[in-house]
C-alpha positions in Angstrom: -3.0 10.6 3.6 0.2 8.7 4.5 0.3 10.4 7.9 -3.2 9.2 8.6 -2.3 5.6 7.6 0.8 5.7 9.8 -1.1 7.0 12.8 -3.9 4.5 12.3 -1.5 1.7 11.8 0.4 2.5 15.0 -2.8 2.9 16.9 -4.0 -0.6 15.6 -0.7 -2.1 16.7 -1.0 -0.5 20.2 -4.6 -1.7 20.6 -3.4 -5.2 19.4 -0.9 -5.2 22.3 -3.7 -4.3 24.7 -5.9 -7.1 23.4 -3.0 -9.5 23.7 -2.6 -8.6 27.4 -6.3 -9.1 27.9 -6.2 -12.5 26.2 -3.6 -13.5 28.7 -5.8 -12.5 31.6 -8.9 -14.5 30.4 -8.0 -18.2 30.6 -10.6 -19.9 28.3 -13.9 -19.5 26.5 -15.3 -17.2 23.9 -13.8 -14.1 25.3 -10.3 -15.5 25.3 -10.7 -16.5 21.6 -12.2 -13.2 20.8 -9.2 -11.4 22.2 -6.8 -13.6 20.4 -8.6 -13.1 17.1 -8.7 -9.3 17.7 -5.0 -9.3 18.5 -4.2 -11.1 15.2 -6.5 -8.9 13.1 -5.2 -5.7 14.6 -1.6 -6.6 14.3 -2.0 -7.6 10.6 -4.0 -4.5 9.8 -1.6 -2.3 11.7 1.4 -3.7 9.8 -0.4 -3.3 6.5 -1.2 0.4 7.3 2.3 1.2 8.4 3.8 -0.5 5.4 1.4 1.2 3.1 2.3 4.6 4.5 6.0 4.0 4.2 5.6 2.7 0.6 3.5 5.7 -0.3 6.1 8.1 1.1 9.0 6.5 -0.7 7.1 6.2 -4.0 6.4 9.9 -3.9 10.0 10.8 -3.2 9.3 11.9 0.4 11.8 9.5 1.9 14.1 10.8 4.6 17.2 9.5 3.1 17.4 9.9 -0.7 21.2 9.3 -0.9 20.9 5.7 -1.8 22.5 4.5 -5.1 20.0 3.1 -7.6 21.3 0.9 -10.4 18.5 2.1 -12.7 19.9 5.6 -12.4 23.5 4.7 -13.0 24.7 6.3 -16.2 21.2 7.6 -16.9 22.7 10.8 -18.5 25.1 9.0 -20.8 22.7 8.6 -23.6 21.5 5.4 -25.2 23.1 2.1 -24.2 25.5 0.5 -26.6 24.3 -2.5 -28.6 25.7 -5.6 -26.9 24.0 -8.3 -28.9 26.0 -11.1 -30.5 26.3 -10.4 -34.2 26.0 -14.1 -35.2 
């Protein structure tokens, strides 16, 4: 599913660039505004789909680089954390 989101997102961004080029060709009127609106909508939708596919991949542990240090995993095998509350 993340592969489909990534492909659809990149396609939407590419079509957004095409509609941007077409909006530069048409000087004014409804068609110019339509192409500008389509450019904005396609770019936002494409960015959302690409971001969702990357987020889905990373959340399922399918990231390309899993060598990053995570503070939440630092000392995870050391047992329970010591009590650091003030005794007052």
